[in-house]
Structure formats: C-alpha cells, structure tokens
PAZAPA-4460 file (N, C-alpha, C; in steps of 0.05 Angstrom, whole numbers, plus 32768, in hexadecimal, padded with zeros to 4 digits):
% residues 81
    n_x    n_y    n_z   ca_x   ca_y   ca_z    c_x    c_y    c_z   seq   type   mol
   7A00   813A   854F   7A00   8127   853A   7A17   812E   8527     1      X     A
   7A25   8119   851F   7A3C   811D   850D   7A32   8122   84F0     2      X     A
   7A42   8132   84E2   7A3B   8136   84C6   7A3E   811C   84B7     3      X     A
   7A2D   8119   84A2   7A2F   8101   8492   7A49   80FF   8483     4      X     A
   7A53   80E7   8480   7A6C   80E4   8471   7A66   80D2   8458     5      X     A
   7A72   80D9   8442   7A70   80C9   842B   7A87   80B5   842B     6      X     A
   7A81   809C   842F   7A96   8088   8430   7A96   8079   8415     7      X     A
   7AAC   807B   8407   7AAF   806F   83ED   7ABE   8054   83F0     8      X     A
   7AB2   803F   83E7   7ABF   8025   83E8   7AC7   801D   83CC     9      X     A
   7AE1   8019   83C7   7AEB   8011   83AD   7AF8   7FF6   83AF    10      X     A
   7AF1   7FE4   839E   7AFD   7FCA   839C   7B0A   7FC8   8381    11      X     A
   7B24   7FC2   8380   7B33   7FC1   8367   7B37   7FA4   835F    12      X     A
   7B35   7F9F   8345   7B3B   7F85   833A   7B4F   7F8A   8323    13      X     A
   7B5F   7F76   831D   7B71   7F78   8307   7B71   7F5E   82F7    14      X     A
   7B6F   7F61   82DD   7B6F   7F49   82CB   7B79   7F52   82B0    15      X     A
   7B81   7F3E   82A0   7B8A   7F44   8285   7B78   7F36   8271    16      X     A
   7B7E   7F3B   8258   7B6E   7F2E   8243   7B76   7F11   823F    17      X     A
   7B8F   7F0B   8248   7B99   7EEF   8246   7BA6   7EE8   8261    18      X     A
   7B9E   7ED2   826D   7BAA   7EC9   8286   7BC6   7EBE   8280    19      X     A
   7BD9   7EC6   8291   7BF5   7EBD   828D   7C01   7EB7   82A7    20      X     A
   7C19   7EAC   82A7   7C29   7EA8   82BF   7C33   7EC3   82C9    21      X     A
   7C3F   7EC3   82E0   7C49   7EDC   82EB   7C62   7EE6   82DB    22      X     A
   7C66   7F00   82DB   7C7C   7F0C   82CD   7C94   7F0A   82DF    23      X     A
   7CA9   7EFB   82D7   7CC0   7EF7   82E8   7CCF   7F11   82EF    24      X     A
   7CCF   7F23   82DC   7CDC   7F3D   82E0   7CCD   7F4D   82F6    25      X     A
   7CB3   7F4D   82F5   7CA3   7F5B   8309   7CA7   7F4E   8324    26      X     A
   7CA8   7F34   8325   7CAC   7F26   833F   7CC7   7F2E   834B    27      X     A
   7CDC   7F2F   833A   7CF7   7F36   8343   7CF8   7F53   834D    28      X     A
   7CED   7F65   833E   7CED   7F81   8345   7CDE   7F86   835F    29      X     A
   7CC6   7F7A   8362   7CB7   7F7E   837A   7CC5   7F71   8392    30      X     A
   7CD2   7F5B   838E   7CE1   7F4E   83A4   7CF7   7F61   83AE    31      X     A
   7D04   7F70   839B   7D19   7F83   83A3   7D0E   7F99   83B5    32      X     A
   7CF4   7F9F   83B3   7CE8   7FB3   83C4   7CDB   7FA7   83DD    33      X     A
   7CDE   7F8C   83E1   7CD4   7F7F   83F8   7CB7   7F75   83F6    34      X     A
   7CAD   7F74   83DD   7C91   7F6B   83D9   7C93   7F50   83C9    35      X     A
   7C87   7F3B   83D4   7C87   7F21   83C7   7C6D   7F1E   83B7    36      X     A
   7C6F   7F1E   839C   7C58   7F19   838C   7C5A   7EFF   837C    37      X     A
   7C6D   7EEE   8385   7C72   7ED5   8377   7C59   7EC2   8376    38      X     A
   7C47   7EC6   8389   7C2F   7EB5   838A   7C18   7EC1   837A    39      X     A
   7C1C   7ED9   836F   7C07   7EE6   835F   7C06   7ED9   8343    40      X     A
   7BEF   7EDC   8336   7BEC   7ED2   831B   7BDA   7EE5   830C    41      X     A
   7BDC   7EE3   82F2   7BCB   7EF4   82E1   7BB0   7EE7   82DD    42      X     A
   7B9B   7EF7   82DF   7B80   7EED   82DB   7B76   7EF6   82C0    43      X     A
   7B66   7EE6   82B3   7B59   7EEC   829A   7B40   7EFC   82A1    44      X     A
   7B39   7F10   8291   7B22   7F21   8296   7B08   7F11   8297    45      X     A
   7B08   7EFB   8289   7AF0   7EEA   8289   7AEA   7EDE   82A5    46      X     A
   7AFF   7EDC   82B6   7AFB   7ED1   82D1   7AED   7EE5   82E3    47      X     A
   7AEA   7EFE   82DA   7ADC   7F12   82EA   7AC1   7F1A   82DF    48      X     A
   7AB8   7F0C   82CA   7AA0   7F15   82BC   7A86   7F14   82CD    49      X     A
   7A86   7F03   82E2   7A6E   7F01   82F3   7A6D   7F17   8309    50      X     A
   7A81   7F28   830A   7A82   7F3D   831E   7A76   7F56   8311    51      X     A
   7A65   7F64   8320   7A58   7F7C   8317   7A6B   7F94   831C    52      X     A
   7A73   7FA0   8306   7A85   7FB7   8308   7A77   7FD1   8302    53      X     A
   7A7E   7FE6   8311   7A75   8001   830A   7A86   800D   82F4    54      X     A
   7AA0   8007   82F5   7AB3   8013   82E3   7AC9   7FFF   82DC    55      X     A
   7AD0   7FFD   82C3   7AE7   7FED   82B9   7AF9   7FFF   82AA    56      X     A
   7B13   7FFD   82B0   7B27   800D   82A2   7B3B   7FFA   8294    57      X     A
   7B3E   7FFE   827A   7B52   7FEE   826B   7B6A   8001   8266    58      X     A
   7B82   7FF5   8265   7B9A   8006   8262   7BAB   7FFF   8249    59      X     A
   7B9F   7FF2   8236   7BAD   7FEE   821C   7B99   7FEA   8206    60      X     A
   7BA1   7FF0   81ED   7B8F   7FEE   81D7   7B87   7FD1   81D1    61      X     A
   7B98   7FBE   81D8   7B92   7FA1   81D4   7B7A   7F9A   81E6    62      X     A
   7B7B   7FA3   81FF   7B65   7F9E   8212   7B4B   7FAC   8208    63      X     A
   7B4E   7FC3   81FD   7B36   7FD1   81F3   7B29   7FC1   81DD    64      X     A
   7B38   7FB5   81CB   7B2D   7FA5   81B5   7B20   7F8C   81C0    65      X     A
   7B2B   7F80   81D5   7B21   7F66   81DE   7B0F   7F68   81F7    66      X     A
   7B0A   7F81   8200   7AFB   7F85   8218   7ADF   7F79   8215    67      X     A
   7AD7   7F6A   8229   7ABD   7F5D   822A   7AA7   7F72   822F    68      X     A
   7A8F   7F6B   8228   7A78   7F7B   822F   7A70   7F74   824B    69      X     A
   7A71   7F87   825D   7A6A   7F82   8279   7A4C   7F86   827D    70      X     A
   7A40   7F75   828D   7A23   7F78   8292   7A1D   7F90   82A3    71      X     A
   7A04   7F99   82A1   79FB   7FAF   82B2   7A05   7FCA   82A7    72      X     A
   7A09   7FDD   82B9   7A10   7FF8   82B1   7A2D   7FFE   82B5    73      X     A
   7A3E   7FEB   82AE   7A5B   7FEE   82B1   7A65   8004   829D    74      X     A
   7A74   8017   82A8   7A80   802C   8298   7A9C   8022   8292    75      X     A
   7AA4   8022   8278   7ABE   8019   8270   7ACE   8031   8265    76      X     A
   7AE7   8034   8270   7AF9   8049   8267   7B12   803C   825B    77      X     A
   7B1A   8044   8243   7B31   803A   8237   7B47   804F   8238    78      X     A
   7B5F   8047   8242   7B76   8059   8244   7B8D   804B   8238    79      X     A
   7B98   8054   8222   7BAF   8048   8216   7BC8   8054   8222    80      X     A
   7BD9   8043   822D   7BF2   804D   8239   7C0A   8049   8227    81      X     A
***
C-alpha cells in the first residue's frame, strides 16, 4: 500500500477594486516575451463575491480600504507593496 499523499489544490483569482480596460504597457511588455494578454481584462472584485474563498490577499492600501466582506470563514491578508 502506498503512503498517503497530501494533495493541495489551489485555484487563483485576480481582481481589482475598479474594473478597467487592459494596461497597454503590460500588453506590450508581455508580447515582447511571447505571451499574448491582449484579450485579458480587469475584473472587479464584486464579480467574484459569489465564490467561496479560503483566503484573500490584497496588495495595496486602497484595496484594503475598499475590500468587501467575504462570506463564510474567509481569511483576509493585507500586504502593502
């Protein structure tokens, strides 16, 4: 019998406090590395509110101020970069 393995499944989401069009500078830089993100778009955090999260990480003080209250036992970590 094989030893038990702990398999961790992580699903990442990304959203901002305000939905915007794509950043043309980011599109250009990524294209230079061979990655096409021109079809990507920014999502508003409100578009993810129905998803149950274990952990939410914000990366700016503006997001910390505007961060929604997530249902359930969501742990929120604020990191100012």
